[in-house]
C-alpha positions in Angstrom: -185.7 72.3 87.9 -182.7 71.2 89.9 -181.9 72.4 93.4 -178.4 72.2 95.0 -177.6 72.9 98.6 -174.3 74.6 99.5 -172.7 71.9 101.5 -169.8 74.1 102.3 -171.9 76.6 104.1 -171.7 76.0 107.9 -174.9 74.9 109.7 -176.1 76.8 112.7 -177.2 74.6 115.6 -177.4 74.6 119.4 -174.2 74.3 121.2 -173.6 71.0 123.1 -171.2 70.1 125.9 -169.3 67.9 123.4 -168.5 71.1 121.4 -166.8 73.0 124.2 -163.2 71.9 123.5 -163.5 73.0 119.9 -165.4 76.2 120.8 -162.5 77.1 123.1 -160.0 76.4 120.3 -161.8 78.8 118.0 -162.1 81.4 120.8 -158.3 81.2 121.3 -157.7 81.8 117.6 -159.8 85.0 117.7 -159.3 86.7 121.0 -156.3 87.9 123.0 -158.4 87.2 126.2 -160.6 84.3 125.3 -163.4 82.8 127.3 -162.6 79.6 129.1 -164.3 76.2 128.8 -165.8 76.9 132.3 -167.5 80.2 131.2 -169.1 78.5 128.2 -170.2 75.5 130.3 -171.7 77.9 132.9 -173.6 79.8 130.1 -175.1 76.5 128.9 -175.9 75.4 132.4 -177.9 78.6 133.2 -179.9 78.4 130.0 -178.3 81.1 127.8 -178.8 80.8 124.1 -175.6 79.1 122.9 -175.1 78.2 119.2 -172.3 77.0 117.0 -171.6 77.0 113.3 -170.6 73.6 112.2 -168.9 72.9 108.8 -167.6 69.6 107.5 -164.1 70.5 108.8 -165.3 71.4 112.3 -166.7 74.4 114.1 -166.4 77.8 112.5 -168.0 80.0 115.0 -170.2 80.4 118.0 -172.5 82.9 119.8 -173.9 83.3 123.3 -176.8 85.5 124.4 -178.8 86.0 127.5 -182.4 87.2 127.5 -184.2 88.5 130.6 -186.4 91.4 131.7 -187.1 92.7 128.2 -183.4 92.9 127.3 -180.9 90.6 125.5 -177.2 90.7 125.9 -175.0 89.4 123.1 -172.3 88.1 125.2 -170.0 86.4 122.7 -170.0 86.4 118.9 -167.0 84.6 117.4 -166.1 83.5 113.9 -163.0 81.5 113.0 -160.5 83.7 111.2 -160.7 81.6 108.1 -164.5 82.2 107.9 -164.6 85.9 108.8 -166.0 88.4 106.3 -168.3 85.7 104.7 -171.4 86.9 106.5 -171.5 84.4 109.3 -171.2 86.9 112.1 -174.0 89.0 110.6 -176.2 85.9 110.2 -175.5 84.8 113.8 -176.3 88.2 115.3 -179.6 88.4 113.3 -180.5 84.8 114.3 -179.9 85.6 118.0 -181.8 88.9 117.8 -184.8 87.0 116.3 -184.7 84.7 119.3 -184.6 87.7 121.6 -187.6 89.3 119.8 -189.5 86.0 120.2 -188.7 86.2 124.0 -190.1 89.8 124.0 -186.8 91.6 124.4 -187.1 95.2 123.4 -183.4 96.2 123.9 -180.2 94.5 122.7 -176.9 95.3 124.4 -173.3 94.3 123.7 -169.8 95.3 124.4 -167.1 95.5 121.7 -163.5 96.4 121.8 -162.7 99.8 120.2 -159.9 98.0 118.3 -162.3 95.5 116.7 -163.2 97.7 113.8 -164.9 94.8 111.8 -167.2 94.0 114.6 -168.0 97.6 115.4 -168.9 98.2 111.7 -171.1 95.0 111.7 -173.0 96.1 114.8 -173.5 99.7 113.6 -174.7 98.4 110.2 -177.3 96.3 112.1 -178.6 99.3 113.9 -176.7 99.3 117.2 -175.7 102.7 118.6 -172.9 103.5 120.9 -174.3 104.4 124.3 -171.2 104.6 126.4 -167.6 103.7 126.8 -166.4 101.3 129.6 -162.9 102.4 130.3 -160.6 99.5 131.2 -163.4 97.0 130.6 -161.1 94.7 128.7 -157.7 93.7 130.0 
């Protein structure tokens, strides 16, 4: 029997300070109001769960989550436009939720723009329910 690894599939690993410039580049490709390098740095400094997808050509996505007091907050899920709709976002959310469960979180929360139909569908497919609308939450 022969076994082959898919070397093109990005590898999920913990985010490092040296990743931040590239993380911010991906963030700018995806969002009209992207997080700054300082925000990502602060998330790492305070111990949030920060992960990146790394492919041979560079970073293809990232995720940031906090866990405390029985809750997790998915703060940032981002996949490079060239890699969207290949399951990376779903895999990343599931991975982060597994970490949250291991840290005894019973509730998972997130915010998503109403206009982000793909993300909204992903989250509802994963069992998230809309519990409210934050008017003027996003610029």
